[in-house]
C-alpha positions in Angstrom: 0.0 0.0 0.0 0.9 3.7 -0.2 2.7 5.4 2.6 -0.7 6.5 3.9 -4.1 4.9 4.1 -6.4 6.2 1.3 -9.8 7.4 2.4 -13.1 7.5 0.6 -12.9 11.3 0.0 -9.3 11.3 -1.3 -8.6 12.2 -4.9 -6.4 10.3 -7.4 -5.0 12.6 -10.1 -3.6 11.2 -13.4 -1.6 13.8 -15.3 1.4 14.4 -17.5 4.7 15.9 -16.1 6.8 16.7 -19.1 6.9 13.4 -21.1 6.0 11.3 -18.0 2.6 9.9 -17.0 2.1 10.4 -13.3 -0.5 9.5 -10.7 -0.9 10.9 -7.2 -3.1 10.5 -4.2 -4.3 13.9 -3.0 -5.8 13.5 0.5 -9.0 15.4 1.4 -7.1 16.9 4.3 -4.8 18.5 1.8 -7.2 19.6 -1.0 -9.9 20.9 1.4 -7.6 22.7 3.9 -8.6 26.2 4.8 -5.0 27.3 4.0 -5.8 26.8 0.3 -9.3 28.4 0.4 -10.3 30.7 -2.5 -12.8 33.6 -1.7 -16.2 33.0 -3.3 -15.9 36.2 -5.4 -12.6 34.9 -6.8 -14.2 31.5 -7.6 -17.1 33.3 -9.4 -14.6 35.3 -11.5 -12.4 32.2 -12.3 -15.2 29.8 -13.1 -18.5 31.3 -14.1 -21.4 29.0 -13.0 -19.1 27.0 -10.8 -22.0 25.8 -8.6 -23.6 24.0 -11.6 -20.4 22.8 -13.3 -18.9 19.4 -12.5 -15.7 19.8 -14.5 -14.2 22.6 -16.5 -10.9 23.4 -18.2 -10.3 27.2 -17.6 -7.8 29.7 -18.9 -4.9 30.4 -16.5 -3.7 33.9 -15.9 -0.3 33.3 -17.6 -1.6 31.0 -20.4 -2.3 27.3 -20.4 -5.2 25.9 -18.5 -6.1 25.1 -14.9 -8.8 22.5 -14.1 -11.9 22.9 -12.0 -13.8 20.0 -10.4 -16.9 20.4 -8.3 -16.9 17.2 -6.2 -20.0 18.4 -4.3 -22.0 17.5 -7.4 -20.9 13.9 -7.2 -22.4 11.3 -4.9 -21.2 11.6 -1.3 -18.6 9.1 -0.3 -20.9 8.5 2.8 -18.2 8.1 5.4 -14.7 9.2 5.9 -12.0 8.9 8.5 -9.7 11.8 8.9 -6.0 11.1 9.4 -3.2 13.5 10.1 -1.3 13.6 6.8 2.2 15.3 7.2 1.9 17.5 4.2 -1.0 19.4 5.8 1.5 21.1 8.1 3.4 22.5 5.1 0.5 24.0 3.0 1.5 27.7 3.5 4.4 27.3 1.1 1.9 26.1 -1.6 -0.7 28.9 -1.2 -1.3 31.0 -4.3 -3.5 34.0 -5.1 -4.6 32.6 -8.5 -4.3 29.4 -10.5 -1.5 28.8 -13.0 -1.5 26.3 -15.8 -2.1 22.7 -14.6 -3.3 23.8 -11.1 -6.5 22.4 -9.7 -9.5 24.3 -8.2 -11.7 21.9 -6.2 -15.0 22.2 -4.5 -15.1 19.3 -1.9 -18.3 17.2 -1.5 -18.6 18.4 2.1 -18.0 22.1 1.6 -20.3 23.1 -1.2 -19.8 26.8 -0.8 -16.0 26.7 -0.7 -13.3 26.2 -3.3 -9.6 25.4 -2.8 -6.6 26.0 -5.1 -4.2 23.0 -5.3 -1.1 23.9 -7.2 0.6 21.4 -9.5 3.6 21.6 -7.1 1.4 20.6 -4.2 -0.2 17.6 -5.9 3.2 16.5 -7.2 4.3 16.5 -3.5 1.5 14.1 -2.6 2.0 10.3 -2.4 2.5 8.4 -5.7 -0.1 5.7 -6.3 1.6 2.3 -6.2 1.3 -0.1 -9.1 -0.5 -2.6 -6.9 -3.2 0.1 -6.2 -3.6 1.2 -9.8 -5.4 -1.5 -11.7 -9.0 -0.2 -11.5 -8.1 3.5 -11.8 -5.9 2.8 -14.9 -8.7 0.9 -16.5 -11.0 3.9 -16.2 -8.2 6.3 -17.4 -7.6 4.3 -20.5 -11.3 4.2 -21.2 -11.3 8.0 -21.2 -13.1 8.7 -17.9 -12.2 12.3 -16.8 -14.0 12.6 -13.5 -15.4 9.8 -11.4 -16.6 8.8 -8.0 -15.0 5.4 -7.9 -16.9 2.7 -6.0 -13.6 0.9 -5.2 -10.0 1.1 -6.1 -9.0 -2.5 -5.7 -10.1 -5.6 -3.9 -9.6 -4.0 -0.5 -12.8 -2.1 -1.3 -11.9 1.5 -0.5 -13.4 4.3 -2.6 -12.2 7.6 -3.8 -12.5 10.3 -6.5 -10.7 10.1 -9.8 -9.5 13.1 -11.9 -7.9 12.1 -15.2 -6.3 15.0 -16.9 -4.6 12.7 -19.5 -7.9 12.3 -21.4 -8.3 16.0 -22.1 -7.0 17.0 -25.5 -4.8 19.7 -23.9 -3.0 17.2 -21.7 -3.1 14.1 -23.9 0.1 12.3 -25.0 -0.8 13.1 -28.6 -3.6 15.8 -28.8 -4.6 14.9 -32.3 -5.3 11.2 -31.6 -8.7 9.7 -31.9 -10.1 7.9 -28.8 -8.8 4.4 -29.8 -5.3 5.6 -30.6 -5.3 7.6 -27.4 -6.4 4.6 -25.3 -3.6 2.5 -26.8 -0.9 5.1 -26.3 -2.1 5.7 -22.7 -2.2 2.0 -21.9 1.3 1.6 -23.2 2.6 4.6 -21.3 1.0 3.3 -18.0 2.6 -0.1 -18.6 6.0 1.5 -19.3 5.6 3.5 -16.1 5.2 0.2 -14.1 8.4 -1.2 -15.6 10.6 1.8 -14.8 
């Protein structure tokens, strides 16, 4: 297992870092921490109609795109157990005024009126998903699922949210691929990741 125990309201993010395909666990205690809160007026300016939007790719201030996910529109994970994740005590160094390219803006399921800015640097600092944990999420990723409330991650039966940035044209391995070619390339990249 990972260096921490995944919880039902944690988020798995699949993304590209340069030429590498990456996957990270982003704990709820990190992405919904008040240290990363965005004022409601700022959210309204960044993502018009945020309350009714489940997922959106938005223009970042310096070019590129940031990604918005409103987890409060997905089914509730029902129960969660908070744990003290060490990165929570270092969030001040990741706080930003506005999102840059590849950052995340998230509305947690349990805080419908609040949004949080999670920089790419922050989610890169979160735990890497181990190969033994990745079978079910990778299957959804290669099928092109972008945002999901996963019923389970593996046979241990825990649940989580999935955010797959690799199936967006702007973050795809080859943006001009059709769905079938994209799935093949992505599957090969994920397999190669496991062998390195």
